C-alpha positions in Angstrom: 107.2 149.9 225.8 104.2 149.7 223.0 102.4 152.7 222.9 98.0 152.5 222.1 98.7 154.3 219.3 100.9 151.3 217.6 98.5 148.8 218.9 95.4 150.7 217.0 94.1 152.0 213.5 92.6 155.6 213.4 89.0 155.8 212.9 89.2 157.1 209.4 90.1 153.5 208.3 86.6 153.0 209.6 85.3 155.9 207.6 87.0 154.9 204.3 85.5 151.0 204.9 81.6 152.3 205.6 80.8 152.2 201.9 82.0 148.7 201.6 80.7 147.8 204.9 77.2 149.1 203.9 77.1 147.3 200.4 77.6 144.0 202.3 74.1 144.0 203.7 72.6 143.9 200.6 72.9 139.8 200.4 72.5 137.5 202.6 75.9 136.2 202.8 77.0 139.7 203.4 74.6 140.8 205.9 76.0 137.9 208.3 79.6 139.3 207.3 78.3 142.7 208.3 76.6 141.5 211.5 80.0 139.5 213.1 82.2 142.7 212.2 79.5 145.2 214.0 80.0 143.0 217.1 83.7 142.9 216.8 83.5 146.7 216.6 81.2 147.1 219.5 84.1 145.7 221.5 87.0 146.4 219.6 86.5 150.0 219.0 88.6 152.1 221.5 87.0 155.4 223.5 89.0 157.2 221.5 87.6 156.4 218.0 90.6 154.4 217.3 90.3 150.6 216.2 92.3 147.9 218.3 95.4 146.4 215.6 93.8 143.0 217.1 90.9 143.3 215.6 91.7 144.6 212.5 94.2 141.3 212.2 91.0 139.3 213.0 88.7 141.1 210.4 91.6 140.4 207.6 91.8 137.1 208.5 87.6 136.3 208.8 87.5 138.3 205.1 89.8 135.9 203.4 87.9 133.1 204.8 84.9 134.7 202.9 86.5 135.7 200.1 87.8 132.4 199.3 84.7 130.0 200.4 83.0 128.8 197.1 79.8 128.4 198.8 79.7 132.0 199.6 77.8 134.4 197.0 80.5 135.9 194.5 79.1 139.7 195.4 79.7 138.9 199.1 82.9 137.4 198.3 84.2 140.4 195.7 83.1 143.1 199.0 85.1 140.5 201.3 88.6 140.7 199.0 88.3 145.0 198.6 88.3 145.4 202.1 90.6 143.0 202.9 92.9 144.6 200.5 92.2 148.1 202.2 93.1 146.5 205.7 96.7 145.1 204.4 98.5 148.6 205.0 97.6 148.6 208.8 98.5 145.2 209.4 102.0 144.4 211.5 104.3 142.3 209.5 103.7 139.0 211.1 100.1 139.3 210.5 99.3 139.4 206.8 97.2 136.0 207.4 97.3 133.3 210.0 97.9 131.0 207.2 101.0 133.3 205.8 102.3 134.1 209.5 106.2 133.2 209.7 107.5 132.0 213.3 110.0 135.0 214.7 113.1 133.6 213.3 116.2 134.7 215.7 118.7 133.6 213.0 117.1 134.8 209.8 119.3 136.6 207.4 116.6 138.5 205.8 116.8 139.6 202.1 116.7 143.7 201.9 116.9 145.9 199.0 120.5 146.2 197.4 122.4 149.6 197.7 124.1 151.1 194.6 127.5 149.7 194.2 129.8 151.4 196.1 133.6 151.9 195.2 135.9 149.0 195.3 137.4 149.2 199.1 141.1 149.1 199.1 141.9 147.0 202.2 145.3 147.6 204.0 146.8 144.2 205.0 145.9 144.2 208.5 147.9 144.3 211.7 148.7 140.3 213.2 145.2 139.9 215.9 146.4 140.1 219.0 144.4 138.0 221.6 142.0 137.3 219.1 138.6 138.7 217.6 136.1 139.0 220.4 132.5 139.4 219.7 130.7 140.4 223.3 128.0 142.4 221.4 124.4 140.7 222.6 123.1 139.2 219.3 120.4 141.6 217.1 117.3 138.9 218.4 114.0 139.9 218.5 112.6 142.0 221.7 108.7 141.4 221.1 108.4 137.8 220.8 106.4 138.0 224.3 104.3 140.8 223.2 103.3 139.1 220.4 102.5 135.9 221.7 99.9 138.5 224.0 98.8 139.6 221.2 97.9 136.5 219.5 96.6 135.2 222.5 94.1 138.2 222.7 93.4 137.3 219.2 92.5 134.0 220.1 89.8 134.7 222.5 88.4 136.9 219.7 87.8 133.9 217.5 86.7 131.8 220.5 84.0 134.5 220.9 83.3 134.8 217.3 82.5 131.1 217.1 80.4 130.8 220.1 77.9 133.6 218.8 77.4 132.2 215.4 76.6 128.5 217.4 74.1 130.2 219.5 72.4 131.6 216.5 69.8 129.8 215.2 67.2 130.0 212.0 64.8 128.1 210.1 66.7 128.9 207.1 68.7 126.0 205.7 70.6 128.5 203.3 71.6 130.2 206.5 72.3 127.3 208.7 74.7 125.6 205.8 76.6 128.8 205.8 76.6 128.7 209.7 78.6 125.5 209.4 80.8 126.8 207.0 81.6 129.8 209.1 81.9 127.9 212.0 84.4 125.9 210.2 86.3 128.5 209.2 87.1 130.2 212.5 87.8 126.5 213.8 90.9 126.4 211.4 91.8 130.1 212.1 91.5 129.5 216.4 94.0 125.9 215.3 96.6 127.9 213.1 96.5 130.9 216.0 97.5 128.2 218.9 100.1 126.5 216.5 101.2 130.0 216.0 101.3 130.7 219.8 103.4 127.5 220.5 105.8 128.4 217.8 106.5 131.8 219.3 106.8 130.4 222.4 109.3 128.1 220.9 110.9 130.7 219.6 110.8 132.5 222.9 112.6 130.1 224.7 115.3 129.4 221.5 116.3 133.3 221.7 116.6 133.1 225.7 118.6 129.6 224.8 121.0 131.6 222.5 121.8 134.4 224.1 123.0 132.3 227.3 125.1 130.3 225.1 126.5 133.4 223.0 127.7 134.7 227.0 128.9 131.0 227.6 131.3 131.2 223.9 132.6 134.2 224.7 134.0 132.8 228.0 135.0 130.2 226.5 136.9 131.5 223.9 138.5 133.7 226.6 139.6 130.4 228.0 140.8 129.0 224.3 142.9 132.0 223.4 144.5 131.2 227.0 145.0 127.8 225.8 146.1 127.6 222.6 142.8 127.2 221.1 142.6 129.8 218.5 144.4 130.8 215.5 147.5 133.1 216.4 147.0 134.7 212.1 143.4 135.6 212.6 141.9 135.6 215.9 139.5 132.9 215.0 138.5 130.1 216.9 140.1 126.5 215.8 139.1 123.4 214.4 138.7 121.7 217.6 136.4 124.7 219.3 134.1 125.0 215.8 133.5 121.0 216.2 132.4 120.9 220.0 129.9 124.2 219.0 128.9 122.4 216.6 127.7 119.5 219.1 126.2 122.2 221.3 124.1 123.4 218.7 123.0 120.1 217.3 122.1 119.4 221.2 119.5 122.6 221.0 118.4 121.9 217.5 117.1 118.5 219.1 115.3 120.3 221.6 114.0 123.1 220.3 113.3 121.6 216.7 115.0 124.8 214.7 117.4 124.7 211.4 121.0 124.6 211.5 123.3 125.1 208.4 126.9 124.9 208.1 129.3 126.3 205.6 133.2 125.7 204.5 134.8 128.4 202.7 137.5 127.7 200.6 140.1 131.0 199.9 140.7 130.1 196.1 144.4 129.8 194.8 145.6 131.2 197.5 149.4 129.3 196.7 149.1 131.9 193.8 149.0 134.8 196.0 151.9 133.6 197.9 154.1 132.9 195.0 152.9 136.4 193.1 153.2 138.7 195.8 154.8 137.0 198.9 153.8 134.7 201.9 152.8 138.0 203.9 150.2 139.1 201.1 148.7 135.7 201.6 148.7 136.1 205.3 146.8 139.6 204.4 144.7 137.6 202.7 143.4 135.2 205.6 143.2 138.0 208.1 141.0 140.4 205.7 138.6 137.2 205.4 137.9 136.9 208.9 138.4 140.5 209.8 136.0 142.0 206.9 134.4 139.5 204.7 133.4 136.8 207.2 132.5 139.1 210.0 129.9 140.5 208.1 127.6 137.7 209.2 125.4 137.7 212.5 127.5 137.9 215.8 126.1 134.4 216.8 127.2 132.9 213.4 130.2 131.4 214.8 133.3 131.2 212.4 136.6 129.2 212.5 139.4 128.6 211.1 138.9 125.0 210.0 142.4 124.3 207.9 145.1 126.2 206.3 143.0 128.1 203.9 139.8 127.2 204.8 136.6 128.6 207.6 133.8 127.3 208.8 130.5 129.0 209.7 128.0 127.9 211.5 124.2 129.6 210.9 122.2 128.5 214.1 118.7 128.4 213.1 119.1 129.1 209.6 117.5 127.6 206.9 119.2 127.0 203.3 117.9 130.2 201.7 119.2 132.5 204.6 122.5 131.1 204.7 123.2 131.2 201.0 122.1 134.9 201.3 124.6 135.2 203.5 127.0 133.7 201.5 126.1 135.6 198.3 126.6 139.2 199.9 130.0 137.6 201.5 130.8 136.8 197.6 130.0 140.6 196.1 131.6 142.2 198.9 135.2 140.4 198.1 134.5 141.1 194.2 134.7 144.7 195.1 137.8 144.4 197.7 141.8 144.6 197.2 144.3 144.1 199.3 147.2 146.7 200.1 150.4 145.3 200.8 153.8 146.5 200.5 153.1 149.1 198.0 151.3 146.5 195.9 147.5 146.1 195.2 146.1 143.1 194.1 142.1 142.0 193.9 141.2 140.1 196.7 141.2 136.3 195.8 137.5 134.4 195.6 136.3 131.7 197.6 134.6 128.2 196.7 131.8 127.2 199.5 129.7 124.4 200.2 126.6 124.9 202.2 124.6 122.4 203.7 121.9 121.5 206.4 121.6 119.4 209.3 119.4 116.2 209.6 117.9 115.2 212.8 119.7 112.6 214.0 123.1 113.2 211.9 126.2 112.8 214.0 128.4 115.5 213.4 131.0 113.6 211.9 128.5 112.6 209.2 127.9 116.0 208.4 131.5 117.6 208.4 132.4 115.1 206.2 129.4 115.4 203.6 130.3 118.9 203.6 134.1 118.5 202.9 133.9 115.7 200.3 131.3 117.6 198.4 133.5 121.2 198.8 136.4 118.9 197.1 134.2 118.1 194.4 133.4 121.2 193.7 136.9 122.7 193.6 138.0 120.0 190.9 135.5 122.2 188.6 137.0 125.6 189.2 137.4 128.4 191.4 134.4 131.1 192.5 131.9 128.2 193.2 129.0 128.2 195.8 127.4 124.4 196.2 124.4 123.5 198.2 124.5 119.7 199.7 121.5 118.7 201.3 121.3 115.7 203.3 120.0 112.5 201.6 116.2 112.4 201.8 
């Protein structure tokens, strides 16, 4: 439950803005902006003295329109920008400006500041998986999408109200009427952007529910697959056939909701050399380390499967290219820091080469996999530790 404090801003903000607000009254354009702000404060200044966060978000967007409008006088534009800058720290992450707002991404591999390098981990050869790996924890999906939809709808009503107020204002001054048209046009743009955002949020909410349902279904299917020999005995991961069926299911969901889908193939570099130098058990330990330590770092609902002998396949639902690349790069760094301890011997975990591609609307699953396979084979000819992007043509 979100508290009133979390949905509002302390009255000290208004105190700090007062000199700038009063300065707006010195120009024609600024005086009109000042009036809009005062009307909003009458509606959204709470009895406690705090300011509703919806109005702060609206004001930030409105000031942005003034600051960027060449028809507005320079003084007002500068003051609008100054006030806008003071509001930024109070805004929720998704409300910097309507044009910059991004739809919450249930599958986002968001970048985070890199921590200081930790000592290289030594991984003791994992024991063979009994019954396979079962990822049954709930996916880390946004739990405030419905609440944000309510906030955005409230914001939209405020925009509608402000537009109606402007349209009802009359003045014989031509300059004022010209400015009024500009402001109404700007408010119309804000309203359209907000409506588009609400639709995207609704789609995201539906997608999250579908993904949670599918995660539960996949967990059940994996349990059944283990009983019928559809999981790899060494790593406990789904086999290729299971991966292909899930790929087809994900493509069906993409067609319904329009979200992105990324796919990667990961091939361990020169695993034969490990087998020759340290024995077959060491090679098996490498495969189990990849499945249980390296690729297990991906999100719960990213499906990892053993695709071929020393090759894995990964599905990244609702993920754009950059997010999937970030996940693969993190895996590459972890590999570089990892050593295997097997039968009294320590050796570095072999690197991997990979290809990343995106699903193209209307593309058959077989064509998507073939593009990834062909690209990976070409990349392996040029050396090890390669990460190649193979986007669909056009």
